[in-house]
DRENDO-1510 file (C-alpha; in Angstrom, 1 decimal, always signed):
<recs>
REC; n; res; u; v; w
REC; 1; MET; -0.1; +0.1; +0.3 .
REC; 2; ALA; +2.8; +2.7; +1.1 .
REC; 3; ALA; +4.7; +1.9; -2.9 .
REC; 4; GLY; +1.0; +2.4; -4.3 .
REC; 5; ALA; +0.6; +5.4; -2.5 .
REC; 6; GLY; +3.9; +6.9; -3.7 .
REC; 7; LEU; +5.6; +6.7; -0.7 .
REC; 8; ASP; +9.4; +5.3; -0.4 .
REC; 9; GLY; +9.7; +2.2; -1.5 .
REC; 10; ARG; +12.0; +1.5; +1.6 .
REC; 11; LEU; +9.0; +2.3; +4.2 .
REC; 12; ALA; +7.2; -1.1; +3.3 .
REC; 13; PRO; +10.2; -3.4; +5.3 .
REC; 14; CYS; +9.9; -1.0; +8.0 .
REC; 15; ILE; +6.2; -0.6; +8.2 .
REC; 16; ALA; +5.9; -4.8; +7.8 .
REC; 17; GLY; +8.2; -4.8; +11.0 .
REC; 18; HIS; +6.4; -2.8; +12.4 .
REC; 19; VAL; +3.1; -5.3; +12.0 .
REC; 20; LEU; +5.2; -8.5; +12.9 .
REC; 21; VAL; +6.2; -6.7; +16.3 .
REC; 22; LEU; +2.9; -5.4; +17.6 .
REC; 23; ALA; +1.3; -8.8; +16.5 .
REC; 24; VAL; +3.5; -10.6; +18.7 .
REC; 25; LEU; +3.9; -8.4; +21.5 .
REC; 26; GLY; +0.3; -7.2; +21.8 .
REC; 27; PRO; -1.2; -10.6; +22.7 .
REC; 28; VAL; +1.8; -10.7; +25.4 .
REC; 29; VAL; +1.5; -7.2; +27.0 .
REC; 30; ALA; -2.5; -7.9; +26.8 .
REC; 31; GLY; -1.8; -11.1; +28.7 .
REC; 32; ARG; +0.2; -9.9; +31.7 .
REC; 33; ALA; -1.6; -6.5; +31.9 .
REC; 34; HIS; -2.3; -7.1; +35.7 .
REC; 35; VAL; +1.4; -7.2; +36.1 .
REC; 36; LEU; +2.4; -3.5; +33.8 .
REC; 37; VAL; -0.6; -2.1; +36.0 .
REC; 38; GLY; +1.0; -3.4; +39.4 .
REC; 39; ARG; +4.2; -2.0; +38.7 .
REC; 40; LEU; +2.9; +1.2; +37.0 .
REC; 41; LEU; +0.1; +2.1; +39.5 .
REC; 42; PRO; +0.8; +0.4; +43.1 .
REC; 43; GLY; -2.4; -0.6; +44.8 .
REC; 44; ARG; -4.2; -1.2; +41.6 .
REC; 45; GLY; -2.7; -4.7; +40.4 .
REC; 46; ARG; -5.4; -7.7; +40.8 .
REC; 47; ARG; -8.2; -7.2; +43.1 .
REC; 48; GLY; -7.3; -10.4; +45.2 .
REC; 49; ARG; -4.1; -9.6; +45.9 .
REC; 50; ALA; -5.3; -6.2; +47.0 .
REC; 51; VAL; -7.9; -7.6; +48.9 .
REC; 52; ARG; -5.7; -10.2; +50.9 .
REC; 53; ARG; -3.1; -7.2; +51.6 .
REC; 54; THR; -6.1; -5.6; +53.3 .
REC; 55; VAL; -7.2; -8.6; +55.1 .
REC; 56; ARG; -4.1; -9.6; +56.4 .
REC; 57; ARG; -3.7; -5.9; +57.5 .
REC; 58; GLY; -6.8; -5.7; +59.0 .
REC; 59; ARG; -6.1; -9.2; +61.5 .
REC; 60; ALA; -2.5; -7.7; +62.4 .
REC; 61; GLY; -3.5; -4.7; +63.2 .
REC; 62; GLY; -6.5; -5.8; +65.4 .
</recs>
């Protein structure tokens, strides 16, 4: 499509590589989203872990 649009011929391999990388990494990142969220936003990981921590802290304090 890039060649048909009159763009530089060297652009096509770059676009193909980009699509390939996204096709491989997209599902991997989507499957590990809970890990990424947990590292980027503390306290916002999986609900089960946050609930367990809250319950443990509640029991230890009271």
